[in-house]
Kinemage of the C-alpha trace (Angstrom):
@kinemage 1
@onewidth
@group {chain A} dominant
@subgroup {mainchain}
@vectorlist {calphas} color= white
{ca ile a 1} P 0.000 0.000 0.000
{ca lys a 2} L 2.852 2.353 0.880
{ca arg a 3} L 4.531 1.739 -2.495
{ca leu a 4} L 1.264 2.558 -4.286
{ca glu a 5} L 0.836 5.758 -2.261
{ca asn a 6} L 4.375 6.799 -3.155
{ca lys a 7} L 3.706 6.146 -6.845
{ca val a 8} L 0.569 8.298 -6.810
{ca asp a 9} L 2.413 11.128 -5.018
{ca ser a 10} L 5.247 10.826 -7.520
{ca leu a 11} L 2.924 11.105 -10.515
{ca phe a 12} L 1.315 14.271 -9.181
{ca phe a 13} L 4.207 16.136 -7.590
{ca lys a 14} L 7.463 15.115 -9.287
{ca ser a 15} L 9.019 15.780 -12.666
{ca ser a 16} L 9.511 13.003 -15.188
{ca arg a 17} L 13.282 13.026 -14.519
{ca gln a 18} L 12.682 12.553 -10.805
{ca arg a 19} L 10.250 9.694 -11.455
{ca ile a 20} L 12.718 7.949 -13.777
{ca ala a 21} L 15.561 8.424 -11.281
{ca glu a 22} L 13.441 7.053 -8.427
{ca lys a 23} L 12.342 4.016 -10.456
{ca leu a 24} L 15.947 3.311 -11.434
{ca met a 25} L 17.085 3.623 -7.808
{ca asp a 26} L 14.237 1.397 -6.602
{ca thr a 27} L 15.138 -1.206 -9.224
{ca ile a 28} L 18.809 -1.059 -8.208
{ca lys a 29} L 17.939 -1.531 -4.533
{ca arg a 30} L 15.507 -4.380 -5.168
{ca phe a 31} L 17.347 -6.361 -7.842
{ca gly a 32} L 20.963 -5.142 -7.895
{ca lys a 33} L 23.960 -7.294 -7.048
{ca glu a 34} L 27.384 -5.781 -6.438
{ca asp a 35} L 30.245 -7.212 -8.489
{ca glu a 36} L 33.935 -7.421 -7.569
{ca ser a 37} L 34.711 -3.961 -8.995
{ca gly a 38} L 32.021 -2.222 -6.921
{ca asn a 39} L 29.533 -1.794 -9.753
{ca val a 40} L 25.937 -2.788 -9.126
{ca ile a 41} L 24.530 -5.089 -11.795
{ca val a 42} L 20.789 -5.314 -12.392
{ca ser a 43} L 19.856 -8.306 -14.529
{ca leu a 44} L 16.447 -7.257 -15.797
{ca ser a 45} L 15.423 -6.745 -19.365
{ca leu a 46} L 13.382 -3.549 -19.083
{ca thr a 47} L 12.853 -1.615 -22.294
{ca his a 48} L 12.732 2.165 -22.376
{ca asp a 49} L 9.042 1.869 -23.171
{ca glu a 50} L 8.406 -0.284 -20.088
{ca ile a 51} L 10.299 2.175 -17.871
{ca ala a 52} L 8.239 4.994 -19.390
{ca gln a 53} L 5.004 3.161 -18.633
{ca leu a 54} L 6.105 2.481 -15.048
{ca thr a 55} L 6.976 6.144 -14.488
{ca gly a 56} L 4.121 7.781 -16.380
{ca thr a 57} L 6.405 9.537 -18.849
{ca ser a 58} L 7.447 9.167 -22.479
{ca arg a 59} L 9.961 6.725 -23.931
{ca gln a 60} L 11.874 9.719 -25.288
{ca asn a 61} L 12.322 11.175 -21.787
{ca val a 62} L 13.614 7.835 -20.533
{ca asn a 63} L 16.002 7.582 -23.476
{ca val a 64} L 17.360 11.114 -22.941
{ca tyr a 65} L 17.877 10.551 -19.198
{ca leu a 66} L 19.553 7.143 -19.537
{ca asn a 67} L 21.794 8.388 -22.355
{ca glu a 68} L 22.793 11.341 -20.193
{ca leu a 69} L 23.789 8.920 -17.415
{ca arg a 70} L 25.699 6.799 -19.943
{ca glu a 71} L 27.566 9.830 -21.359
{ca lys a 72} L 28.604 10.818 -17.830
{ca gly a 73} L 29.985 7.298 -17.340
{ca leu a 74} L 27.592 6.533 -14.485
{ca ile a 75} L 25.782 3.569 -16.043
{ca glu a 76} L 26.116 1.097 -18.880
{ca tyr a 77} L 23.162 -0.857 -20.163
{ca asp a 78} L 22.083 -3.287 -22.809
{ca arg a 79} L 18.938 -5.343 -23.342
{ca ala a 80} L 19.587 -7.668 -20.411
{ca thr a 81} L 21.504 -5.709 -17.756
{ca ile a 82} L 22.200 -2.316 -16.280
{ca ser a 83} L 25.636 -1.777 -14.752
{ca val a 84} L 25.664 1.101 -12.266
{ca lys a 85} L 28.985 2.720 -11.302
{ca pro a 86} L 29.541 3.749 -7.658
{ca ala a 87} L 29.684 7.430 -8.700
{ca tyr a 88} L 26.025 7.228 -9.746
{ca phe a 89} L 24.898 7.228 -6.127
{ca lys a 90} L 26.661 10.556 -5.524
{ca ser a 91} L 25.506 12.161 -8.779
{ca asp a 92} L 23.456 15.324 -9.034
{ca leu a 93} L 21.563 13.668 -11.912
{ca leu a 94} L 19.401 11.801 -9.414
{ca thr a 95} L 17.172 14.831 -8.938
C-alpha cells in the first residue's frame, strides 16, 4: 500500500526526470547485485518503453535521461543488464 501511495504522489508532484531516477534507484535496490569492482549489476530486461510506462512519462524522456547517465559514465546498459557505477549514487543527476 505504501509503495502505491508513493507512486501516486510521484505522478502528481514530481518531474519526469525525478520519477525515472526514483524508479531506477528502486530497481537497483531491489534487484541489484554488487560485483567485484564495486559496480551494481541489475539483470532485468526492461525496455525504455516499459520504464516509461512504469513512471508515467514518455519513452523519449527515458532515453534522454539514460543516455545522459551513460555519457557521464555513471551507467552502462544493454537489453539484459544495467551496470551502475559507484559514482552514480553521488551524482546530481538523481534529482
